[in-house]
N, C-alpha and C positions, 0 to 999 in steps of 0.2 A: 494714159493710164488704162489698164485692162482689168476686167472683172476678176481674172485669175490672180492678179496681183493682190486685189482686196481679199480674195478667198485665202490666200497664203497669209496675209497679215492677220486676219481674224483668227485663223487656226493657231498661229504662233502666240497671239495675244491671249487666247483662251487657255492654251496648254502651257505657255511659258516654258516651252521645251521644244527645240527644233526637231529632235528625233520623234517625239510623240506627234507633233504637228505634221511631219512628213508622212508618218504611218497613217494618220487620219486622212490625208489627202492622196495617199497611195503614190507618193513621190519618193525619190531618193533625197537625202538631206542636202546634198550639194546644189541641185537645181532649186530647191526651196530657198536656200540662203541667197542664191543669185537673184531670185525673184524679189526677195525683201530688199536687197541692195538696189535693184532697179526702182522700186517704189520709193525708197528713201531719196534716191537721186532725183526722181521726178518731183518730189515734194520739197527737196532742198533742206531736209532735216533728218536727224537720226530718230528712229521710232523705238529702238530697243537698246538697252544697255546689255552687252554680251560679255560674259566671262567664261572661263573653262568650267565653272561650277554652276552658273545660274544665268537665267535670262529674265529681264525685267523691262516693263514699259517705261520709256522716258516720259516727261511731262507732255511732249508733243504726241507721243503714242497714245497716252491716256486721252488727250483732246481729240485725236483722230478716230478712236475706236467707235464712239457712238454714231459718227457719221458713216463709217463703213457698215455698221449694222443697219443703218437706215437705208442704204443703197439696196441691201438684200431684202429688206422689208418692202421697199417699193417694187422691186422685181416680183416678189410674191403677190403683191396686190395686183400688179399687171397681169400675172398669170391667171389670178382669180377673175379679173375683169374679162379677159378673153374667153375663159370657160363659161362665164355667165352669159355672154352673147349667144352661146349655143344652147342655152337653157340648162346647163349643168352647174349646180352650185357646188363649189369646190374650195377648200381651204380649212383654216383652223379658227375656232372661236374659243376664247378663254372666258371661263365663268367662275366667279367667286361666290361662295355660300358659307353659311355659318355651321351647318351640320344638321342636328336633329330638328331644329326649327323649320327646316326646309324640306322635311321628308314627304310632305304632301304636294309640294310645288316643283321641286327639282326633278324627281323621276318622270312626271308626265312630259316635261320639256325635253329632257335628254332622250327619252324613248321615242318621242315624236321626231326629233332631229335624226336619230339613227334610222328610222323607217323612211322618212321623207327624203333625206339627203345623205345617203350612205357614203358619199365622197367627203363629207365634212368631218374633220377631226375635232373632238372636244377636249379641251385642256381644263381640267376641273381643279380648283383650289379650295380646300375646306378651311374651317375656323377663321373665316373672314367676317369680322364685325362690320357694322354699318359705316362708321367713320373711315375705317381702313379700306373698305370697298370703294367708297367715294374717292378717296385719295388715289387708289390704284387706277381707277377709271380716268381720273384727271391726268395721271402721269403716263398713261398708256400701258400699264401693266395688266389690265383686264379689259375685256370687251363688254361684258355684262356682269352685274353683281346683284345678288339678292340682298335687299336692304330692308330696314324698318323705317317707316315714316313717322315724323317728318325728318328731313335731313337739313343740315346747315346750308346757307346760301352757296350755290355752286352752279357751274355751267352744266352739270350733270342733269339729264332728263330722267324722270321716274314715271312709272305707271303702276297703280294699285292692282294687285292680283289676289289679295285675300285679306279678310278681317277675322281675327280670333280674339275672344275675350280672355283676359288673364284669369287664371285659377291657381290654386295652391297644390304644390307637390309635397306630399307628406309621407313619412315612413309609415309602413303598414300597421305598426303598433302604436301610432300616435293616438291620443285620446279622441281626436276629431276625425280620424281616418274613416270611420263608418258613417259620418254625416252625409246627407245628400247635398247640402250647401252649408257654408260657414260664412261668418262675418270676418273680413280681413282683420278687424281690430282684435279678434280672438287670438291672433298670432303675434301680438305686440311684444310679448316676452320671449319669443323664440329667437334662435340664432338662424340667420339667413345665409344661404349660399347663392352667389350671384356671379354674373360675368363681370370682368374687371371694369371699373369706372373709366380707367385710362384708355380703354380700347374704343370708346365711343359707341357702346352697344345700345341700340334702341330699346332692347328688352330691359337692360339694367336701368335706363332712365325712366321707362314706364313703371317699372316695379317701385322705384323710389317715389315717384309721383303718387302712385296708388296708395302706398303706405302713409305718406304725409297727409293725403286726403282722408285717410281713415283715422288720423289723429295721432300717429306715432312715427318716429324715425327708426327704421329697421337696424338691428344690431347685426352687422355683417361679420360672419366668422370665417368665411372662406370665399375667395374669388378664383374662378377658373374659366378659361376661354371656351372649352368644349361644352355645349349645352347638354349633350347626353351624359357627359361625366358629372354634370350637376345632378341629373336624375340618379345616377349611380351613387353619388355621395348621399343624397336623400335616402335612397334605399338602404344605405349602410348606417343610417341613423345619425349622420353628422349634423344635420339641420333640416330646415324647410326651404322651399323656394317658390317664387312666383314664376309661372310659365304660361305660354299661350296654349289654348285648349287643344291645338293640333297634336300635342304630345300625348294626349290621353290614351291613344291607341298603342303607344310604344313604351309605356311605363315599365321599368324593371319589376320583377316579381315581388319585391319587398317594398314597393312604393305605390301610392295611389294618387290620382288626380281628383281634387274636390273643387267643384265650381264655387265661386264667390257670390254671396247674396248681395242684392242691391244693384245700383246703376253700374254697368260693366265698364271696365277700362279695356279698350281694344288695342291689340297689337296689329298694326297695319303693315302687311307684307307688300313689297313692291319689287319690280325689276328696275334697274338703273343702267344707263348707258350714256355715252357722249354722242351728240348729234353729228359732230364734225369728224367722227371716226369714219374713214373712207372705205372700210372693208365691205365688199359686196355680200360676203357671207353673214355679216352681222345683221344687215337689213332682212335677209331671208329668215334668219332665226327669230328676229323680233316679230316679223309678220306671222311666223308659225306660232310664236308664243301667244299672240292675240287669239288664236284659235283654241289652243289647249289650256291657256290660263287667262280667260277673259276677266275684265274688270268687274267685280261684283256690284250688284245694285245695292244702294244704301237702303 
């Protein structure tokens, strides 16, 4: 079995069209078809159902595809490892983050990576809530995720990078918008905008806990994944929200951030990763993160 056979298989499996796969590989269609037949003969099974109008993976093809992908992933890791021995950090690191909640933590890390390791490519995925981020780390879909603590039991490792007290995001014309501080209980009759409970958002769970501690269960009138869109809806007068204090500097023009009086409820921001991820570039980025995003002293 040859690497080029696997390249041909992956191209056809992803394109599901021999013509497009051939163009992608810069081959004529006939040699591509011959290569696929050689691979099928080697494996002793048919990988594609072919007709004059369509191409589809067989059950054997579906089963073989992730293993073919893994071969190329291992080859890339091998390239990274050889480059690392010469002192060059090279490769791709995938990072998941929620959005506005990470505006004080994501930019310092990405900027430092660009400056220190220009050969590293960053693959950034937004609107990743804590539970989703942990699951993607466990499944290999992400190398690093920005999460809120605590997380559910998991092989994922975490390191605290920031602590921010929760406060209230209010429309600018709200009766309490000009106060220096407010009691959370003063918002008991308001409609709240939150991230969806089903996404496993640490912010949503903390907000619910804070409200219950203040003596009421919040009336949720809108759920939305994007934290900045929550601020936008607050600005539009749709409702109020509890957010971590880091957003105070990026509030929309028609909304304000008001601190809460009394014992604070903290949003703990963390980086998360899997220890058994073999990527050399991941270790380099995590080491750099310790420089630019140190763990705060309690």
